Structure formats: C-alpha cells, structure tokens
C-alpha positions as CSV (number, residue, x, y, z in Angstrom):
1,M,-0.2,0.0,0.2
2,G,1.1,3.7,-0.6
3,S,3.9,5.2,-3.0
4,Q,5.8,2.7,-4.6
5,P,9.7,3.1,-5.7
6,P,9.5,5.7,-8.5
7,E,10.5,3.8,-12.0
8,T,11.8,5.7,-14.8
9,V,9.9,6.2,-18.2
10,S,12.4,7.7,-20.3
11,L,15.4,9.6,-20.7
12,T,15.7,12.3,-23.5
13,A,18.3,14.5,-24.7
14,T,19.0,17.8,-26.3
15,D,20.4,17.8,-29.6
16,D,23.9,18.4,-28.9
17,G,23.3,16.0,-25.5
18,S,24.1,19.0,-23.1
19,K,20.9,18.4,-21.2
20,I,19.0,15.2,-20.3
21,A,15.4,15.0,-19.0
22,R,14.3,12.1,-16.9
23,L,10.8,11.2,-16.9
24,Y,9.6,8.9,-14.0
25,S,6.2,7.8,-12.6
26,V,5.6,6.8,-8.9
27,F,2.7,4.4,-8.4
28,Y,0.7,4.8,-5.7
29,V,-1.0,1.6,-4.4
30,S,-4.8,2.0,-2.9
31,S,-5.7,-1.6,-2.8
32,Y,-4.9,-5.0,-3.8
33,T,-6.7,-8.4,-4.3
34,K,-4.6,-12.0,-4.1
35,R,-6.0,-14.8,-6.0
36,S,-4.3,-18.0,-6.9
37,G,-0.9,-17.1,-6.0
38,S,-1.0,-13.4,-7.8
39,T,-1.3,-10.0,-6.6
40,M,-3.5,-7.3,-8.4
41,R,-2.5,-3.6,-7.2
42,Y,-4.8,-0.9,-8.0
43,G,-4.1,2.7,-7.9
44,S,-3.0,5.5,-10.0
45,S,0.4,6.8,-10.9
46,T,1.9,10.7,-11.0
47,Y,4.9,11.6,-13.3
48,Y,7.5,13.7,-12.5
49,L,10.4,14.9,-14.3
50,E,14.2,15.6,-13.3
51,M,16.8,17.6,-15.6
52,Y,20.4,16.4,-15.5
53,D,23.7,18.1,-17.2
54,G,24.6,15.5,-20.2
55,F,28.1,16.1,-19.6
56,T,28.8,15.6,-15.5
57,G,25.7,13.6,-14.6
58,K,24.7,16.7,-11.9
59,R,21.0,17.2,-11.3
60,L,20.0,20.3,-12.4
61,T,16.5,20.6,-11.1
62,E,16.2,21.6,-7.3
63,N,13.0,19.5,-7.0
64,P,10.8,17.2,-9.4
65,I,8.5,19.1,-11.8
66,K,5.3,17.1,-10.7
67,L,3.2,16.8,-13.8
68,K,-0.8,16.9,-13.9
69,S,-1.2,14.3,-16.4
70,R,-0.1,11.1,-18.1
71,C,2.9,12.3,-20.3
72,Q,5.7,11.5,-22.5
73,V,8.7,13.6,-23.6
74,F,8.3,14.4,-27.3
75,K,11.1,17.2,-27.4
76,L,13.8,18.6,-25.4
77,T,15.6,21.9,-26.1
78,D,17.9,23.9,-24.0
79,K,14.9,25.9,-22.0
80,N,12.2,23.9,-22.8
81,I,10.3,20.6,-22.6
82,W,7.9,19.6,-25.3
83,L,5.5,16.8,-23.7
84,R,2.6,14.6,-25.3
85,S,0.1,15.1,-22.8
86,Y,-2.9,13.0,-22.2
87,N,-6.1,15.2,-21.8
88,N,-8.6,13.0,-19.7
89,D,-11.3,14.9,-20.8
90,T,-11.0,14.8,-24.7
91,K,-9.2,11.6,-24.3
92,N,-6.6,13.0,-27.1
93,N,-3.0,13.3,-26.8
94,E,-2.3,17.4,-26.5
95,L,0.7,19.0,-27.1
96,L,2.4,20.9,-23.9
97,I,5.2,22.9,-23.7
98,I,7.2,23.6,-20.2
99,N,10.3,25.3,-18.7
100,N,12.5,22.9,-18.3
101,L,13.9,24.0,-14.9
102,D,10.7,24.8,-13.0
103,G,7.9,23.4,-14.9
104,T,6.2,26.7,-15.9
105,V,3.8,26.4,-18.6
106,L,4.5,28.4,-21.6
107,F,2.1,27.0,-23.7
108,N,-0.9,24.0,-24.1
109,A,-3.1,23.3,-26.8
110,K,-5.8,25.8,-25.8
111,T,-3.3,28.8,-25.9
112,L,-1.8,27.7,-28.9
113,A,-4.8,27.2,-30.5
114,A,-6.2,30.7,-29.7
115,K,-2.2,31.8,-31.5
116,N,-2.9,29.8,-34.5
117,K,-6.4,30.4,-35.6
118,G,-7.8,27.2,-33.9
119,L,-4.9,25.1,-35.2
120,S,-4.2,21.8,-33.3
121,F,-0.8,20.4,-33.4
122,E,-0.1,16.4,-33.5
123,P,2.5,15.7,-30.7
124,T,3.2,12.4,-32.0
125,Y,6.1,13.0,-34.4
126,E,8.3,15.6,-35.5
127,Y,9.8,16.3,-39.0
128,Y,13.4,16.6,-39.8
129,N,14.3,20.3,-40.3
130,P,16.5,21.1,-43.4
131,G,18.0,24.5,-41.6
132,V,15.7,26.8,-43.7
133,F,12.6,27.0,-41.1
134,K,12.6,28.5,-37.4
135,G,10.8,26.1,-35.0
136,T,9.8,22.2,-34.8
137,L,8.3,21.0,-37.5
138,L,4.8,19.4,-36.7
139,Q,1.8,18.4,-38.5
140,A,-1.7,20.3,-37.5
141,D,-5.0,18.7,-37.6
142,D,-5.6,20.9,-41.1
143,A,-3.2,18.0,-42.4
144,R,-0.4,20.7,-43.1
145,L,3.2,20.7,-41.7
146,Y,4.1,23.7,-39.9
147,A,7.5,25.1,-37.8
148,L,6.0,25.9,-34.1
149,D,8.5,28.2,-32.7
150,E,8.9,27.4,-29.0
151,S,9.3,31.4,-27.6
152,T,6.2,32.7,-29.7
153,G,4.0,29.9,-30.0
154,L,3.5,30.8,-33.7
155,A,3.5,28.7,-36.3
156,S,4.4,29.0,-39.7
157,V,3.2,26.8,-42.7
158,I,5.4,25.0,-45.0
159,P,4.5,24.7,-48.6
160,D,3.2,21.4,-49.9
161,S,6.1,21.5,-52.4
162,I,8.5,20.9,-50.0
163,H,9.2,17.1,-48.7
164,L,10.1,16.5,-45.1
165,R,11.2,13.1,-43.9
166,M,9.5,12.0,-40.3
167,I,11.8,11.6,-37.5
168,N,10.7,8.1,-36.2
169,R,13.9,7.4,-34.1
170,P,17.1,9.5,-33.0
171,F,19.7,7.6,-34.6
172,F,20.0,4.8,-37.7
173,E,21.6,1.1,-37.4
174,I,23.2,1.3,-40.7
175,S,24.2,-2.3,-42.3
176,S,26.2,-0.9,-45.3
177,T,27.3,2.2,-46.6
178,Q,29.1,3.9,-49.3
179,F,31.4,6.6,-49.5
180,G,33.9,7.6,-52.2
181,E,34.6,4.8,-54.4
182,S,34.3,2.7,-51.3
183,Y,31.5,0.1,-50.3
184,I,31.2,-1.1,-46.7
185,N,29.1,-3.6,-45.5
186,F,29.0,-6.5,-42.7
187,T,29.5,-10.6,-43.9
188,G,29.4,-13.6,-42.1
189,V,26.6,-15.6,-40.4
190,Q,26.9,-15.8,-36.8
191,R,29.7,-13.4,-36.3
192,K,30.0,-10.9,-38.7
193,R,33.2,-9.1,-40.0
194,L,32.9,-5.6,-41.8
195,V,34.3,-5.6,-45.4
196,K,35.4,-2.7,-47.5
197,K,35.6,-3.0,-51.2
198,I,37.3,-0.5,-53.0
199,R,36.2,0.6,-56.7
200,N,38.2,0.7,-59.5
201,L,36.5,1.9,-62.5
202,N,33.7,-0.4,-63.5
203,S,34.8,-3.2,-60.9
204,F,35.9,-3.8,-57.3
205,A,39.6,-4.0,-57.3
206,S,40.3,-4.8,-54.0
207,Q,38.9,-5.6,-50.4
208,K,40.0,-5.0,-46.7
209,E,38.2,-6.6,-43.9
210,S,38.3,-5.8,-40.4
211,S,40.6,-7.7,-37.6
212,I,37.7,-8.1,-35.5
213,D,34.5,-9.6,-35.7
214,F,31.0,-8.9,-33.9
215,I,27.7,-10.3,-32.5
216,N,24.6,-8.5,-34.6
217,P,26.3,-5.1,-35.5
218,F,25.7,-2.4,-37.1
219,L,27.1,1.0,-38.0
220,L,26.0,4.2,-36.0
221,G,24.1,6.4,-38.3
222,K,22.3,9.9,-38.9
223,L,20.2,11.2,-41.6
224,N,21.6,13.9,-44.2
225,V,18.8,16.2,-44.1
226,L,19.9,17.7,-47.8
227,G,20.5,14.3,-49.4
228,N,17.6,12.5,-47.6
229,K,20.1,9.9,-47.1
230,E,21.4,7.7,-44.1
231,V,24.9,8.1,-43.3
232,P,27.8,7.2,-40.5
233,V,28.6,9.2,-38.0
234,F,32.3,9.8,-38.9
235,Y,35.1,11.3,-36.1
236,K,38.2,12.1,-37.7
237,D,38.0,9.5,-40.5
238,C,36.6,6.9,-38.3
239,F,32.9,5.5,-37.7
240,F,31.2,3.6,-34.8
241,V,30.1,-0.1,-34.7
242,F,28.0,-1.4,-32.0
243,S,27.3,-4.6,-31.1
244,Q,26.7,-7.2,-28.3
245,T,28.7,-9.0,-26.0
246,K,26.6,-12.0,-26.2
247,S,23.9,-13.8,-28.7
248,G,21.3,-13.9,-26.1
249,N,18.8,-11.3,-24.6
250,Q,21.5,-10.7,-21.5
251,F,24.1,-9.1,-23.5
252,E,25.9,-5.9,-22.4
253,W,26.4,-3.5,-25.9
254,Q,30.0,-3.2,-27.3
255,I,31.3,0.1,-29.1
256,N,34.1,-0.1,-31.5
257,M,35.4,3.0,-33.0
258,L,37.1,1.8,-36.5
259,D,39.5,3.7,-39.1
260,T,37.9,4.2,-42.4
261,V,40.9,3.1,-44.3
262,N,42.0,-0.3,-42.8
263,L,39.1,-0.9,-40.7
264,Q,41.3,-1.4,-37.5
265,S,40.0,-0.6,-34.3
266,K,41.2,2.1,-32.2
267,W,39.2,1.4,-29.0
268,T,36.8,-0.9,-27.3
269,A,34.1,-0.2,-24.7
270,I,31.5,-1.9,-23.0
271,I,28.4,-0.6,-21.8
272,H,28.2,-1.6,-18.6
273,K,24.0,-1.9,-17.2
274,P,22.6,-1.9,-13.9
275,G,20.9,-5.1,-14.8
276,L,21.1,-7.7,-17.7
277,Q,16.9,-8.1,-18.3
278,S,16.1,-7.6,-21.9
279,S,14.3,-4.5,-21.0
280,D,18.1,-3.0,-20.2
281,N,19.0,-4.0,-23.4
282,K,17.8,-1.2,-25.7
283,L,19.6,2.2,-26.7
284,T,17.1,5.1,-26.8
285,N,19.6,7.9,-28.4
286,I,23.3,7.9,-29.2
287,L,24.7,11.4,-29.5
288,L,28.2,12.3,-30.9
289,H,28.9,16.0,-29.8
290,N,32.6,17.3,-30.1
291,N,34.8,14.9,-28.7
292,Q,32.3,12.7,-26.5
293,L,29.7,10.1,-27.4
294,L,26.6,9.9,-25.4
295,T,24.3,6.8,-25.1
296,L,21.1,6.5,-23.4
297,G,19.2,3.7,-22.5
298,K,16.0,3.5,-20.5
299,D,17.4,4.4,-17.1
300,N,21.0,4.7,-17.8
301,I,23.7,6.9,-19.1
302,H,26.9,6.6,-20.8
303,L,29.4,9.0,-21.7
304,L,32.8,7.8,-23.5
305,N,35.6,10.5,-24.4
306,V,35.9,9.4,-28.2
307,E,40.0,9.7,-28.1
308,T,40.5,7.0,-26.2
309,G,37.0,5.3,-25.3
310,K,37.2,5.9,-21.6
311,P,34.3,6.5,-19.6
312,V,33.5,9.9,-18.7
313,L,30.1,9.6,-17.0
314,E,28.0,6.4,-16.0
315,K,24.8,6.8,-14.3
316,A,22.0,4.6,-13.6
317,F,18.8,5.6,-11.7
318,T,17.7,3.7,-8.8
319,A,14.4,4.4,-6.8
320,T,16.6,6.5,-4.1
321,E,17.8,9.0,-6.8
322,T,14.3,11.1,-6.3
323,I,12.7,13.9,-4.1
324,Q,9.7,13.7,-3.7
C-alpha cells in the first residue's frame, strides 16, 4: 500500500546532449487483491520530470517537476520540454510546452490554438528540419505541416512542395554504406566482419576486412537531411560499430571505433548496465558531440571520450535517486 519506488519512464537528450530530461512515475497503491497466488494492485500513477547535465550527470532541477497528467517527453530543447500530454476529458494527446527547470507552462493546446487560428498540433511525430525553418516541424489537424516557434507559440505553414521526412527514432542502425569509391558492409553468419570494397573504374579492385568480428553489429548512423540519405557518424575519419557481447537477450553493448582506411579498431568499450534483463538492452539515443559519445538507455547514461573510449560518465537511476 502507498507510494511505490519511482520507475524511470524515459531519458531524453537535447540535440547536442548537453541536457537530459528524466521522466519517471510513482505508482500509489490504494488497494490490492490476492488470487491463485498472484497479487493485483490498484491505484494511480503520478509523473515527474528532472533535468540533468549531460556532461557531468549533475541534477539541474532543485525539485522534481510534478506533472498534472500522464505524459511522454516529445522533445527537449535548451530551455523547454515538449510533452505529449493526455487530456482525460477529451481522451486525446495534446501538445504541452513547459520550462525545463521549474515546470512553468509556456503553451498548452488551448493557448496554441488561440495563437494559431484554432489549429491543434499533433504531438506524436516531428519532422527533420532542413535548416531553413525556424521552429519544430509538426503536423496540425488541417493536415498541413508547420514550423512551431517555442518562444512565441506561433506556427508558420510549410509549402506543400517541400518534402520532409518524419523522425521515427533519434539515430540509425546502418548495415551498409558507400562513401567515395568504397562500399562497406557486414559479412558472415554467426559473427560478422566489416568488409570494405574499393571500386576501380567499373569493378571492385580490392577488398579489406576488419581484424575483429561482431555479434549483431550495426554502424551508428544519422540522416543527411539535404540528401535525404542515411550516413555513418564520422569522427576524424573513423566511424562507430555497435554490437553485442552475447548472442542471447542478456548482453551488454560493445562499441568499437574503426578507421575508414584499414577497418582497424582504435578502441573497444563495453557499456555496463544496471541489469541484464532484455528491457535494459535497448539504446534509446546515441549522440556524438565534439569529442564525446553519449548513449542513453531506458534508465542509464553513458558518456565516452571518443579519443580513448574511456568512460567519462556512467549513471544509473535507482529508486533512491529522487526527491518527492
């Protein structure tokens, strides 16, 4: 009975990884029943937000921000948190924008509609911004795309002639790529190696192979917005291979930085997680910022020095790491 330990719902980073928002819930048990050896709990959940420095792990919010409804973090900017907030009256998800340090409401669905001729914005998907529009790109209920400015709450319509790609996830898992005259892909069955084929005129004249092999690997990728093409994330003529330490569900992530010339590994790092259950295995975001690589899981943060592969920050959220 009573409040249960807080459970992390999600970790969301700004585009540069400098700030991280932790959304967590606390379930309050009001009653329970036991039947056939199982226990059913009844009650309600309250949602909270905390802000952290993405480079030090230090908490930035003095007290957690208590939310009034069930929410999901849609987007995090330097000053604000964009939320997908469930309206119990309309039974719909609505857009809510709050200050990321004190929770002050900047705009909700009602105030945004008042500023934008009654428009309601869909807080499920964002679109990649090619760099020519100011604001976050969303679809409204008139089936048009708009750039919504978080400082003013005003939305500017985007011409139908401009094709925009929806953001489904923060990073890409690339299995093959081509740059210059080289084609790179993974080959093998159980464990895979990275192979580089170098084109000479109309045929592949030579081939190079990585000295190490991997379990279920992928190249860390991002979207080249102007070319609408998924490309690897590069650092000083190197790219990153993510793989698994084991073939089963209870694995940890292995990261290798390989050079693009000879496919030789510069370093290997293992991301140690607080637990080895399958729910801990999902990476929700990977960001390269200057010389640091940030990875987010459901409830853990890892920051690596890209030059050495050494950990800069390792933080896991537990039930005691919160103020209520």
